[in-house]
C-alpha positions in Angstrom: 9.5 47.5 149.6 7.9 44.8 150.9 8.4 43.1 153.8 6.6 42.3 157.5 5.7 44.4 160.2 4.2 45.2 162.9 3.2 48.3 164.6 6.4 48.7 166.8 8.6 47.3 163.7 7.2 50.7 161.6 7.7 53.0 164.6 11.1 51.9 164.9 12.1 51.8 160.6 10.0 55.5 160.3 11.8 57.6 162.9 9.1 57.5 165.1 10.3 56.2 168.4 13.4 58.0 167.4 11.5 61.0 169.0 9.6 59.6 171.2 10.8 59.2 175.1 12.0 60.9 178.6 13.9 63.8 177.9 17.6 62.5 176.3 16.2 58.9 176.9 16.2 56.3 175.0 13.7 55.7 172.0 10.4 54.3 172.8 7.4 53.3 171.3 4.3 55.8 171.3 2.2 54.3 173.9 -0.5 53.5 171.1 -0.7 51.7 168.0 0.4 54.9 165.8 1.3 52.9 162.7 -1.6 50.8 162.9 -4.0 53.5 163.3 -2.9 55.9 161.1 -2.5 53.8 158.0 -6.1 52.9 158.7 -6.7 56.7 159.0 -4.7 57.7 155.2 -6.6 54.4 154.0 -10.4 55.9 154.4 -8.9 59.2 153.0 -7.7 57.3 149.9 -10.5 55.6 149.5 -12.9 58.9 149.8 -10.5 60.5 147.2 -11.3 58.1 144.8 -14.8 58.2 145.0 -15.2 61.8 145.0 -12.8 61.6 141.6 -15.4 58.6 140.1 -18.6 60.1 141.3 -18.0 64.5 141.1 -14.9 65.3 138.9 -16.4 61.9 136.4 -12.5 61.5 136.0 -10.9 57.6 135.8 -8.5 56.8 138.2 -6.6 53.0 139.1 -9.8 52.0 141.5 -6.1 50.8 143.5 -5.5 52.6 147.1 -1.9 51.6 148.2 -0.8 52.6 151.5 2.2 52.6 153.1 2.3 52.3 157.1 6.2 53.7 156.8 5.1 56.4 154.4 1.8 57.2 156.9 4.1 57.4 159.7 6.5 60.0 157.8 3.8 62.1 157.2 2.9 62.4 160.8 6.5 63.2 161.4 6.2 66.0 159.4 7.8 68.5 162.0 10.7 66.5 162.7 11.5 65.6 158.8 10.7 69.7 158.1 13.5 70.3 160.6 16.6 67.8 159.3 15.7 68.6 155.6 15.7 72.4 155.7 18.4 73.3 159.5 19.8 69.8 159.3 18.5 69.3 163.2 17.9 65.9 164.1 14.9 65.4 166.6 15.3 63.5 169.9 13.2 62.8 172.7 12.2 65.7 175.1 10.1 64.0 176.8 6.5 66.2 177.1 8.3 69.5 175.8 8.1 70.9 172.6 11.0 71.5 170.5 10.6 75.2 170.0 8.1 76.7 172.2 7.7 76.7 175.9 7.0 76.6 178.7 5.2 73.9 177.1 5.4 70.9 179.0 4.3 68.6 182.5 4.8 70.9 185.6 4.0 69.3 189.4 1.4 70.9 191.3 0.8 70.1 195.2 -1.2 67.0 194.1 -1.2 66.0 190.2 0.7 67.1 187.5 -0.5 69.1 184.9 0.0 70.3 181.2 0.8 73.9 180.1 1.2 75.0 176.7 2.2 78.6 175.8 2.0 79.4 171.8 2.0 83.1 171.5 4.1 86.3 173.6 0.5 87.2 174.9 -0.2 83.9 176.2 3.1 84.5 178.4 1.6 87.7 179.9 -1.4 86.2 180.8 0.4 83.3 182.2 2.3 84.9 184.2 -0.7 87.0 185.4 -2.7 83.4 186.4 0.1 81.9 188.6 0.6 85.1 190.4 3.6 86.3 189.2 3.3 89.2 187.2 6.6 90.3 187.3 8.2 87.0 185.8 6.5 87.9 182.7 9.5 91.1 182.6 12.5 89.0 183.4 15.2 89.6 180.9 16.1 85.7 181.0 12.5 84.9 180.1 10.6 87.8 178.6 10.9 86.9 174.5 10.3 83.6 172.7 14.2 82.9 171.7 15.5 84.0 175.7 12.9 81.7 177.3 14.2 78.7 174.9 17.2 79.8 175.7 16.9 79.3 179.8 14.4 76.5 179.4 15.6 74.1 182.1 15.8 77.1 184.5 12.6 78.1 183.9 11.3 74.9 184.2 12.9 74.8 187.6 11.6 78.2 188.8 8.3 77.3 187.3 8.0 73.8 189.2 8.6 75.1 192.2 6.3 77.9 192.2 3.7 75.7 191.0 4.0 73.3 193.6 2.7 75.7 196.3 -0.7 75.1 194.8 -3.5 72.3 193.5 -4.1 71.6 190.4 -7.3 72.2 190.6 -6.3 76.3 191.5 -3.5 76.7 188.8 -6.2 75.0 186.1 -9.3 77.6 186.9 -6.7 80.2 187.3 -5.4 79.7 184.1 -8.3 79.3 181.6 -10.1 82.0 183.1 -7.3 83.6 181.3 -7.3 81.5 178.0 -4.5 79.8 178.7 -4.1 76.0 177.0 -3.6 73.6 180.2 -5.3 70.5 181.4 -4.3 67.8 184.6 -2.1 64.8 183.3 -5.5 62.4 183.4 -5.4 58.3 183.3 -8.2 56.8 181.4 -9.6 56.0 184.8 -10.0 59.4 185.4 -11.4 60.2 181.6 -13.7 57.3 182.2 -15.2 58.9 185.0 -15.0 62.3 183.9 -18.2 64.8 183.5 -16.7 66.0 179.8 -16.5 62.0 178.7 -20.1 62.0 180.0 -21.0 65.4 177.7 -19.1 63.8 174.4 -21.2 60.3 175.3 -17.2 58.9 174.9 -18.3 55.2 175.4 -20.6 53.1 174.3 -22.1 49.2 174.2 -21.7 46.4 171.9 -23.6 43.7 172.0 -21.6 41.0 171.4 -22.4 37.5 169.2 -22.4 35.6 172.3 -25.0 37.9 174.3 -22.6 39.8 176.3 -22.6 43.5 176.2 -19.6 45.7 176.2 -18.1 49.1 176.2 -15.7 50.8 174.3 -14.8 54.2 173.1 -17.9 55.5 170.2 -16.6 56.1 167.3 -16.4 59.8 166.8 -18.4 59.2 163.6 -21.3 58.3 165.5 -24.0 60.9 166.5 -23.8 61.5 170.8 -27.3 59.7 171.1 -26.6 56.8 169.6 -26.2 54.5 172.4 -24.5 51.1 170.8 -23.1 50.2 168.1 -22.5 47.0 166.0 -20.3 43.9 166.5 -17.7 42.8 164.4 -19.3 40.6 162.0 -18.4 37.3 162.3 -16.4 35.1 159.8 -18.4 35.2 156.5 -21.3 36.7 157.9 -21.7 39.0 155.2 -20.4 36.6 152.4 -23.5 36.2 150.4 -24.3 40.1 150.7 -21.2 40.9 149.2 -21.4 38.2 146.2 -24.5 39.1 145.1 -23.8 42.9 145.0 -21.2 41.4 142.8 -24.0 39.7 139.7 -24.4 36.2 142.0 -27.9 35.1 142.0 -28.8 32.4 144.7 -27.8 29.4 142.1 -24.8 30.1 142.1 -24.2 30.7 145.9 -25.5 27.7 146.3 -23.0 26.2 143.9 -19.9 27.9 145.9 -21.6 26.8 149.3 -21.3 23.1 148.0 -18.2 23.4 146.3 -16.5 24.5 149.7 
């Protein structure tokens, strides 16, 4: 298949939008360009795999790396397709919930929403202690993974009412003290000014060709002590360099320039 597409088109076509959105709500585009970014990451993996075969394995293989944006989205939807292909379950939007684990979603507190993610039975016991409600761990409706799923809506409602009694910071501290995965629901402004962003050196300076310095998210491949990154190349900036690598000498380059 060869047809034009943008990120939102591929999200719709692949099924990605059908699993994203508020609980029982309309399909929604993922809030970043997951179609574009996933394709670029898979392309990078494909290039590295070809280079490994060439240099380390010494095997010959086609030099072409053909990456489908659509196929990359299917790879990202592995859980949804696995449930359909093996159990006949058609995934639908469930908001922030996990389809087969609970508690695993957003909850209100006295000030800000937080995310709590319970992965194991041991987590459930420690979670109930962390929220100062140890007896909840032995409630027949919620004691086992299966019964919590069966009573998910009821559990959400009683947890929401309970968690509203204290601030997010108090709950986060208590949950982390018992190694329960959790986080406040941050916006980008909160992240940009956070201690963890400074610890990870999350942002870098790019000096643009017009002289203006701009701030962007630092590439996770850059070392934390690298304060700046290169700007995107100008049109044709590296043309001569690439052509020289392909065997063009200065005379041929001059002829090319003269013919354009």
